[in-house]
N, C-alpha and C positions, 0 to 999 in steps of 0.2 A: 736726263729723266728716264730714258729706256733702261740703262744698266741698273739704276737704283730700283726700279720696279722689278727687274729680274731678280735682284737680291732680296727684295721684300717677299718674293714668293719662294724663297729657299726653304728647304725642309729643316735646316739647322736653326733652332730657335734664336740663338745669339745673333746670327747673321740677319735673320728676318726682322728681329726687333730693332737692331741697329739701323737697318735700311728704312724702317718705318719712321724712326727718329730723324733720319736724314730727310725724308719726305716732308716732315713737319718743319724742319729748318728751311727747306726750299720754299715752302708756302709762305713762311714769315718773311724771307728775304725778297720774294717776288710779289708780295702783296696779295696772295690768295688767302681767303678766310678759312679754307678747309682743303683736305686732300682730295675730296670728291670734286670740288671746283677745279683744282689743279689738273686732275685727270680729264674732266669733261672738256675743258677749254684747249687741251693739247691732244685730244683723242684722235684727230685725223692724222697727226704725225705718228702717234703710237700705233694706230691700227695699220698704217702703211708698213711700218717696220715689222709688225707681227706677221702680216700677210706675206712679205718677202721671205722672212725667216722660216715660216711654216712650210714653204715650198722646198726648202733645203734643210729639212728636219734632221738629217743625218749629221750635218755640220753645225746646226743651231738647235740643239735639243732643248734649250731652256726658253724657247719662245712661248711655250705653253704657260710658263710661270708668269710671264708678263701679262698675258691675257687673264690669267686667274686673279692676279692682283688688281687689275683694272676692274674686273667684274665685282670683286668683293668690296671695293671702295667707291663704286659708282652707283648710278641709279638707272631706271628704265630708259632714260633719254639716250643712253649709250647704244641701245639695241639696234637702231637703224644703221649705225656705222659698223657694227660687229657682224651683222647678218651675212655680208659677203664673205667675211673671213670664215664663218661657220660653214657656209656652203662649200668653200674651198676645202675645208677639213673633211666634210662628208664625201666630196669627190675623191680626195686623196685616199680616204678610207676604203672606198669602193675598189681602188686600184691596188691596195696593199693590205689586205685583210690579215695576212700571215705575219709580215715582218714588223709592222709598226702599229698594230692594232692597240696595244697597251698605251702607247704614247698619245694616240688620237683620242682614246677613251678618257684619258685624264682631262683633255681639253673639253670634251663633250660633257663630262661630269661637272666641270666648273661652270659651263654655260647653263646647264639645266638647274644647278643649285641656285644660280643667280635668277633664273626665270621663276623658280619656286618662291624665292624671296620677294620678287617684284610682282608677280601675278599669281601667287600661290592659292591654294584651296581656301575659301572663306571659312571663318571660324563658325562654330556651332550657333553662336548668338546672331551672327549676320545671316546665316541660312534660315534661322527661325524668324527673324525680322522680315526677310524676303517672303517667306510663306505667309506670314500674317498680313503683309501689305497686299500680296496677291489675292488672299481671301477677301480682304476688305474691298479691293477694287472690283473683284468679281461680283460681290454682293451689290455694290453700287451700280454696276453696269447691267445687272440682270433685267431691271425694268426697261432700260434703254434698248436692250437687245430685243425685247418683245415688241417695242414700238418699231424698231428697225425692220424686224421680220414682217410686221404688218404692212409697212410701206413697200417692202419688196414684193409682197404678194399683190398689193394693189397695182404696182407698176407692171408686174408680170401679166396681170389680168388685162390691162389696157393694151399692152404690146400684143398679146394673143388676139385680142379683139380686132386691132388694126390689121394684123396679119391675115386673119380669117376674112375680113372685109375686102382686102386687096385680092385675095384668091377668088372670092365670089365675083368680083368685078373683072376677073381675067388678068389682073396685074400680078404675075408670078414673080417672086423674088429671085435675084440672081444667085446661082449656086456658088459662084466664086466668093461672093460677099459672105455667104453663110459659113463657108470653110474658113475664111479669114477671121470671122468672129469666134469660131470654135477654137482656132489656134491661139487667139489672143487670150483666152481664159487661162490656160495653164501657164502662159508667160507671166501673167500677173501674179500667179502663185509663186513662181520662181523669184520674181522681183522682191517679194515679201520676205524671203529667207535672207538672214543677215550673213554677210561674208565672214569667213574664218579669220580671226586676228592673226597678225604676223607671228606672234610668239607661240600661238597654238599650232600654226603651220610648221614652225620650226621644231616644236616638240614632236609632232607627228613624223617629220622627216628623220629625226634622230631615232625615234622608236622603231621606225622601219629598218634602219641599219642595224639596230641592236638585235633584232630577231634572228638575223643570219649569224650573229656571233654567240648566241646562247649555247651552241653546240661546239664551241671552240675547245681544242684539246687542253689548253692551259686553264688551270683552276683560277689563277689570278685574273685572267681575262673574263671568265664567266662571272666571277664575283663582282667585278667592276661593271659588267654589262647589267647585272641584276640591280645594282645600285642606280645606274642611269635609268633603267626601265621604271623603277619606282618613282623617280623624279618626273619622268615623262607622264606617267599616269596621273600624278598630282597636278601637273600643269593642265592636262587635258580633262580634268574632272568636270569643269563647267561646260564642256563641249561633248556631251554624251553621244551625239549623233556621229561624231568623228572618232570617238574613243572605241565604240563598240566594234567597228570593222577591224581596228588594230588589235583589240582583245581577241577577236576570232582568229587572227593570224598568229598571234603570239602563244595561244593556248597550248598547242601540241608540244612546242619546245619547253614551255614552262612546266607542263606536267612531267616531262622527262627529268627536269631538274628537281622536282618535288619528290619523285618516287625512286629515282635511281641515280644518285649523285653523291658527292662528298657531303658529310653532315653540315659543313659550313655553307655549302651552296644550297642545301635544302633549307637551312635557316633563313638565308637571304630570299630564296624563292617564296617562302611562306609569308615573309613581310610584303613582297610584291602582291601576292594573292590577297592579303588582307586589305591593302590599299586599293586594289582593283575592285574588290567587292563593294566598296562604298558607292560606286557608280554603276557597275554592271551586275547588280544582284540577280535580275531575272535571267540574264545570259549565263551566269555561272552556276545557277542553282542545280540544274540537272547534270551538268558536266562535272561539277565538284562532287556531287553525291555518287557519281558513277566512276570517275577516274581517280579521284584523290582521297576521298574520305575513307574507303575501305583500307587503303594502304596505310594511312596515318593511324587508324585505330588498331590495325594488326601490329604496327610497329610499336605503339605505346603498350599494347598488351604483352608483346614479347619482351620488352625491356622492363616491365614492371617488377618481376621477381628479382632481377639483378639490382635495380635501384632501391628496392626495399631492404636488401641486405647490405647495401653499400655504406661505407663510413663517411666521415666528414670531408675526405679528400674528393669524393665523387662530385661534390657541388662545384668543383673547379674544372670539371671535364666538359668537353664539347657535347658529349651525349646528354649530360644533364641540362645544359643550356638549351639544346634542341627540344628536349622533353618539356622544359619549363615554358618555352616560347609557344609550343603547340598547345599545351594545356591552357595557357593564359589567353591565347588568341582564338581557340577553337569555338568557345561559347559565343563570343561576340560575332565571330565570322558566320556561324550558323544562324544567329539572330538577324544579321544583315541580309543573309540569303533567304530569310523567311522559311527556315527548315524546322520550325517548331513541331510540326506533326511527325 
């Protein structure tokens, strides 16, 4: 099964299609109703082989293809088994940023693509439905909240009355008990905070590694890092409290890619910026208007005379594609950042 999955991830279309057909034949011969079930029920064997081969990536360069095929044809139930492999990849990336970064980034890109597919950003209809439900529940609980506050005030009144009576009778409360009660209050607030899901934690770990690779000397590596970053932001979109600190850390390197890099990298970085603005609008507003917007507008103004005189061939150039992407995305980006004034 492992060699067939390796061929299914091959870049040659004929080889990959033939391998997928072979997987279908294996399913039929072994009684599996789908390729997904075949992979899920043999995932422990496959993950063990991937983990061993990733440690010897120089001799087993196609281990990433097996993982990519598994992720594309499986579901979220595979994540607990794959987490250890991904942590091994991140640890190996920490030790070999220069030599094998491109290979490891392909693995991380496959992982983040799968996470977006499994836990991706909710659609606009789902977000609107959540806001509607939240508004209705808030309206229903408003009256109950007033009653609750009244009960709390009554309870506080009697507690204060008992405390004052004890003090008047000379029965002073123990200071240690008061300190314990004060320490218990913030602990109850911490318990109310939901823990971070494993897939979001994984996306944050991957995003943290990508920050260091944004300034890599290879354009291919920078482009792959920007693609992975966009996927990480999409996965972390529902977890704004964890995304904002990462956005703060990635911002200086992202600005460099936006204003002084190859046009292809600028185009990818602008896509990351648009995705980031969907969650971090307040954080980005002032930084975008100060660090990025003047450079983008001056670039568009300087290229306007040349594009106005250009012929039909100009529409196939990278400069045209960059101008088009900025012009199409700038309006919605400013709207998300609430820069109407």
